[in-house]
C-alpha positions as CSV (number, residue, x, y, z in Angstrom):
1,M,85.0,-6.5,54.6
2,W,83.7,-6.4,51.0
3,S,84.6,-8.3,47.9
4,T,83.6,-8.3,44.2
5,T,81.2,-10.2,42.0
6,Y,81.4,-10.1,38.3
7,P,78.7,-9.6,35.6
8,E,78.0,-12.8,33.6
9,G,79.6,-11.3,30.5
10,V,83.0,-10.8,32.2
11,T,84.9,-14.1,32.0
12,E,88.4,-12.7,32.0
13,I,90.3,-9.6,32.9
14,L,93.5,-8.5,31.3
15,F,95.8,-6.5,33.6
16,A,98.8,-4.8,31.9
17,Q,101.6,-2.7,33.4
18,F,103.6,-0.4,31.2
19,G,106.7,1.2,32.6
20,V,109.6,3.5,32.0
21,Q,112.9,3.3,33.9
22,A,115.1,6.4,34.1
23,P,117.8,8.1,36.2
24,S,115.2,10.4,37.7
25,L,111.4,10.4,38.3
26,D,111.2,13.6,36.2
27,E,112.7,11.8,33.2
28,A,110.6,8.7,33.7
29,N,107.4,10.8,33.9
30,K,108.2,12.8,30.8
31,A,108.7,9.5,28.9
32,I,105.5,7.9,30.2
33,E,103.6,11.0,29.0
34,E,104.6,10.2,25.5
35,M,102.8,6.9,25.9
36,L,99.5,8.3,27.2
37,P,98.0,9.4,23.9
38,L,98.1,5.7,22.8
39,F,95.4,5.0,25.4
40,G,92.9,7.4,23.7
41,A,92.9,5.1,20.6
42,D,90.3,2.4,19.8
43,A,89.7,-0.4,22.3
44,Q,91.0,1.7,25.1
45,P,91.2,0.1,28.6
46,T,88.3,0.1,31.0
47,V,90.6,1.4,33.8
48,L,93.8,3.3,33.5
49,D,95.8,4.2,36.6
50,R,99.2,6.0,36.8
51,G,102.0,6.1,39.4
52,Q,105.7,6.5,40.0
53,Y,108.2,4.6,42.2
54,T,111.9,4.0,42.8
55,D,112.6,0.3,42.8
56,A,114.8,-1.6,45.3
57,Y,117.9,-1.1,43.1
58,G,117.6,2.7,42.9
59,Y,116.0,3.0,39.4
60,A,113.3,5.7,39.0
61,N,110.2,4.3,37.3
62,A,106.9,5.7,36.0
63,T,104.1,3.3,35.3
64,L,100.6,2.9,33.8
65,M,98.3,0.1,35.1
66,A,95.6,-0.8,32.7
67,Y,92.6,-3.2,32.9
68,W,90.7,-4.5,29.9
69,F,87.5,-6.4,30.8
70,A,87.7,-8.2,27.5
71,P,91.2,-9.5,26.6
72,G,90.3,-9.3,22.9
73,D,90.0,-5.6,23.2
74,Y,93.5,-5.5,24.5
75,E,94.7,-7.4,21.4
76,R,92.9,-5.0,19.2
77,W,94.4,-2.1,21.0
78,A,97.9,-3.5,21.0
79,G,97.7,-4.4,17.3
80,Q,97.0,-0.8,16.2
81,D,99.8,0.7,14.0
82,A,100.5,3.5,16.4
83,V,100.9,1.2,19.4
84,E,103.1,-1.3,17.5
85,A,105.2,1.4,16.1
86,F,105.7,3.0,19.5
87,W,106.9,-0.2,21.1
88,A,109.1,-1.2,18.2
89,S,110.8,2.2,18.2
90,R,111.9,2.1,21.8
91,P,115.8,2.4,21.8
92,V,117.9,-0.3,23.3
93,S,120.5,2.2,24.4
94,G,120.5,5.5,26.3
95,P,119.1,6.5,29.7
96,L,115.6,5.1,29.4
97,G,114.3,1.6,29.7
98,Y,110.8,0.3,28.9
99,Y,108.7,-2.7,30.0
100,R,105.2,-4.1,29.4
101,E,103.8,-7.0,31.3
102,T,100.3,-8.5,30.8
103,A,98.2,-11.0,32.7
104,T,95.1,-12.6,31.4
105,I,93.1,-13.5,34.5
106,P,90.1,-15.9,34.4
107,R,87.5,-14.5,36.8
108,D,87.7,-17.6,38.9
109,H,91.4,-17.0,39.4
110,I,91.1,-13.6,41.1
111,E,90.1,-12.5,44.6
112,T,89.5,-9.0,46.1
113,L,89.0,-7.5,49.5
114,Y,88.0,-4.0,50.4
115,T,87.3,-2.0,53.6
116,P,83.5,-1.3,53.5
117,H,83.5,1.9,51.4
118,D,81.6,2.6,48.2
119,P,84.3,2.3,45.5
120,K,82.6,4.8,43.3
121,E,82.3,7.3,46.1
122,Y,86.0,6.8,47.0
123,D,87.1,6.7,43.3
124,T,88.8,3.4,44.0
125,P,91.1,2.4,41.2
126,G,91.4,-1.1,39.8
127,I,88.4,-3.2,39.0
128,A,86.1,-2.0,41.8
129,Q,84.6,0.9,39.8
130,H,83.1,-1.5,37.2
131,V,81.8,-4.5,39.1
132,E,79.5,-5.2,42.1
133,V,81.1,-4.9,45.5
134,G,79.4,-6.2,48.7
135,P,80.0,-7.9,52.1
136,T,81.9,-11.2,52.4
137,K,82.3,-13.5,55.3
138,V,85.3,-15.2,53.7
139,H,88.0,-13.2,55.5
140,D,90.0,-12.6,58.7
141,Y,91.7,-16.0,58.8
142,W,94.9,-17.4,57.3
143,G,94.0,-18.9,53.9
144,S,91.0,-16.8,53.3
145,A,92.6,-15.3,50.1
146,R,92.8,-18.8,48.6
147,D,89.2,-19.5,49.6
148,R,88.1,-16.4,47.8
149,I,89.6,-17.7,44.6
150,T,86.9,-19.9,43.2
151,A,89.3,-22.1,41.1
152,S,91.0,-23.2,44.3
153,Q,88.0,-25.5,45.0
154,S,89.3,-27.9,42.4
155,D,92.8,-26.7,41.6
156,E,95.9,-26.6,43.8
157,L,97.2,-23.6,41.8
158,E,100.7,-24.8,42.2
159,G,103.4,-22.7,40.5
160,A,105.4,-24.1,37.7
161,L,108.5,-22.7,39.3
162,Y,109.1,-23.1,43.0
163,A,112.5,-21.4,43.5
164,Y,115.0,-19.5,41.5
165,T,118.4,-17.8,41.6
166,P,118.3,-14.3,40.1
167,T,119.8,-14.2,36.6
168,T,123.3,-12.9,36.1
169,E,122.7,-12.1,32.5
170,E,123.2,-8.5,31.5
171,T,119.9,-7.1,30.1
172,L,120.7,-3.4,29.7
173,G,121.1,-2.6,26.0
174,R,118.8,-5.5,25.0
175,R,115.2,-6.1,24.0
176,V,114.2,-9.3,25.9
177,S,111.0,-11.3,26.1
178,V,110.6,-13.7,29.0
179,T,108.3,-16.8,29.2
180,V,106.1,-16.2,32.3
181,P,106.0,-19.3,34.5
182,G,102.6,-20.9,34.9
183,N,100.5,-20.0,37.9
184,V,102.5,-17.0,39.0
185,C,100.7,-14.8,41.5
186,L,100.1,-11.1,41.2
187,I,99.1,-8.8,44.0
188,R,98.0,-5.2,44.0
189,T,97.4,-3.9,47.5
190,A,96.5,-0.2,48.1
191,Q,95.8,2.6,50.5
192,D,93.7,5.8,49.9
193,W,93.9,8.5,52.5
194,R,92.3,11.3,50.7
195,R,89.2,11.4,53.0
196,S,90.9,10.3,56.2
197,T,90.9,12.6,59.3
198,V,91.0,9.9,62.0
199,F,93.5,7.2,60.9
200,K,95.8,8.9,58.5
201,D,98.4,10.2,60.9
202,D,98.5,7.0,63.0
203,Y,98.8,4.9,59.8
204,F,101.8,6.9,58.5
205,A,103.5,7.0,61.9
206,N,103.2,3.4,62.8
207,V,101.9,1.1,60.0
208,D,103.3,2.4,56.8
209,P,107.0,2.3,57.9
210,V,106.6,-1.3,58.9
211,K,104.8,-2.1,55.6
212,D,107.7,-0.6,53.7
213,V,110.2,-2.8,55.6
214,G,108.2,-5.9,54.6
215,V,107.9,-4.9,51.0
216,D,111.6,-4.1,50.7
217,Y,112.4,-7.4,52.3
218,L,110.5,-9.2,49.6
219,A,112.1,-7.2,46.9
220,T,115.6,-8.3,47.9
221,H,115.1,-11.9,49.1
222,P,114.4,-14.3,46.2
223,D,114.1,-17.2,48.6
224,T,110.6,-15.9,49.4
225,G,109.6,-16.6,45.9
226,C,109.0,-12.9,45.2
227,L,110.2,-11.7,41.8
228,Q,109.7,-7.9,42.3
229,T,107.7,-5.5,44.4
230,R,106.8,-2.0,43.3
231,K,105.9,0.7,45.9
232,I,103.9,3.0,43.7
233,R,102.8,6.5,44.7
234,E,99.7,7.1,42.5
235,Q,99.1,10.1,40.3
236,A,96.2,11.5,38.3
237,L,96.6,10.9,34.6
238,D,98.0,14.4,34.2
239,G,100.9,13.5,36.6
240,E,99.6,15.3,39.7
241,I,100.5,13.3,42.9
242,I,97.4,12.2,44.8
243,D,96.9,10.8,48.3
244,R,96.8,7.2,47.1
245,A,99.4,4.5,46.9
246,C,99.7,0.8,46.0
247,T,102.2,-2.0,46.0
248,V,102.3,-4.3,43.0
249,G,104.1,-7.6,43.5
250,W,104.9,-10.7,41.5
251,F,105.4,-14.1,43.2
252,L,106.2,-17.5,41.9
253,S,102.9,-18.9,43.3
254,L,100.0,-18.0,45.6
255,E,101.5,-20.3,48.2
256,H,104.7,-18.2,48.3
257,L,102.7,-15.1,49.0
258,M,100.6,-16.9,51.6
259,T,103.6,-18.5,53.3
260,W,105.2,-15.1,53.7
261,S,101.9,-13.6,54.9
262,R,101.1,-16.1,57.6
263,G,104.6,-16.9,58.8
264,H,107.3,-14.3,58.2
265,R,108.3,-11.7,60.8
266,S,108.1,-8.9,58.3
267,H,104.4,-9.5,57.5
268,L,103.4,-10.4,61.1
269,E,104.8,-7.1,62.2
270,I,102.6,-5.3,59.6
271,Y,99.6,-7.3,60.8
272,G,100.4,-6.4,64.4
273,A,100.9,-2.7,63.8
274,F,97.6,-2.5,61.9
275,F,95.6,-4.1,64.6
276,Q,97.3,-2.1,67.3
277,M,96.2,1.1,65.4
278,M,92.7,-0.2,65.1
279,Q,92.5,-1.0,68.9
280,G,93.7,2.5,69.7
281,K,90.7,4.2,67.9
282,D,88.0,2.9,70.3
283,G,85.9,1.3,67.6
284,Q,85.8,4.3,65.2
285,P,85.1,3.2,61.7
286,M,88.1,3.0,59.3
287,D,88.1,6.2,57.2
288,M,91.0,5.1,54.9
289,S,90.1,3.0,51.9
290,L,92.2,-0.2,51.9
291,W,91.9,-3.0,49.3
292,H,93.8,-5.6,47.4
293,E,93.5,-7.8,44.3
294,V,95.2,-11.2,44.2
295,S,95.4,-13.2,41.0
296,V,96.8,-16.5,39.8
297,I,97.9,-16.4,36.2
298,P,97.5,-19.8,34.4
299,E,100.1,-21.2,32.1
300,G,100.3,-19.1,28.9
301,G,98.3,-16.3,30.5
302,G,101.2,-13.9,31.0
303,S,103.6,-12.0,28.8
304,A,106.6,-9.9,29.6
305,E,108.9,-7.8,27.4
306,Y,111.7,-5.4,28.4
307,V,113.8,-2.9,26.5
308,N,117.0,-1.7,28.1
309,C,115.9,-2.6,31.6
310,H,118.1,-3.8,34.4
311,N,118.0,-7.5,35.2
312,R,116.0,-7.2,38.4
313,T,113.0,-5.8,36.6
314,G,109.9,-8.0,36.7
315,F,110.4,-11.4,35.1
316,L,113.9,-10.6,33.9
317,T,115.1,-11.9,37.2
318,V,114.1,-15.5,36.0
319,L,115.4,-15.0,32.5
320,D,117.6,-18.1,32.6
321,H,115.8,-20.0,35.2
322,T,115.5,-23.8,35.3
323,P,112.6,-25.5,37.2
324,V,113.3,-26.5,40.8
325,L,111.1,-29.3,42.0
326,D,111.1,-28.6,45.8
327,H,107.6,-27.2,46.4
328,T,108.3,-25.7,49.7
329,P,109.0,-21.9,49.9
330,V,112.1,-21.2,52.0
331,L,111.7,-18.5,54.6
332,D,113.5,-17.2,57.7
333,H,110.9,-17.9,60.3
334,T,112.5,-15.8,63.0
335,P,109.8,-15.4,65.7
336,A,108.1,-12.0,65.8
337,H,106.4,-10.1,68.6
338,V,103.0,-9.3,67.3
339,A,101.3,-6.4,69.0
340,G,97.6,-6.7,69.9
């Protein structure tokens, strides 16, 4: 497996998600296209990816995922008159909702992992197009994600909020900003099958359905510490569907994500299905590009604002939270049969 290293000049990365909620994907996509011209302005992002998804509560969403390699550039971009006017003019009533979430990530608070494919050759989205990617030996054991986060050598990275009960406040018809709890965890995990001839059919028959079950479980079980998962089918910037997908998820802490990964049936079955697929290919090299980015967002490093969005959107679910001091994520540890 491969991981990233960063140029000396890159000390922080700002990742932002901009979204539109609507009754249908067509309506959501039409609305997100009104936002696209803003990204041609000054201080535009280093990376801009697009996708669509239907969330766990049936709302259609279109989204833009943007990376700035200098957070100050984002501030300059967001402070432009056209950007401020667009956001300020979003209506709090009607069929559409809007959100924007940002995460300023110190480079010692992010880890990545990729199958060994040249990101530039595979047109890999996210940060891989713009940093060095090469082999890592820090993988293939429980806890390796934490070990790839440099800050974990001296910081427990404990979340400020350890459990929550989803809000009962109504948020439709309102403009709401939420204080992002300290040390929340962000994951973007992705699949690219555009060049696959060997693994694609097996993956979609046997791995992807199990993955979807796990992602849906997280989205509807706050006891896991997951705030929201977004199963995104990716698009070119002109809206054309492409053979690429990702899941973006917010967790209360890195430990919540890792506890689910190493111990919960829904993830162990994903793990088992993947390795059963690999064993059935007689050592043929993986021809799908698979990768993830996992980040821990320090206190004060996140922002979240929503206009006319339902109350299970992103950080709205913890709108009225109060801290819970039990540090142990609660999970159903029903034993799972793990193939392979």
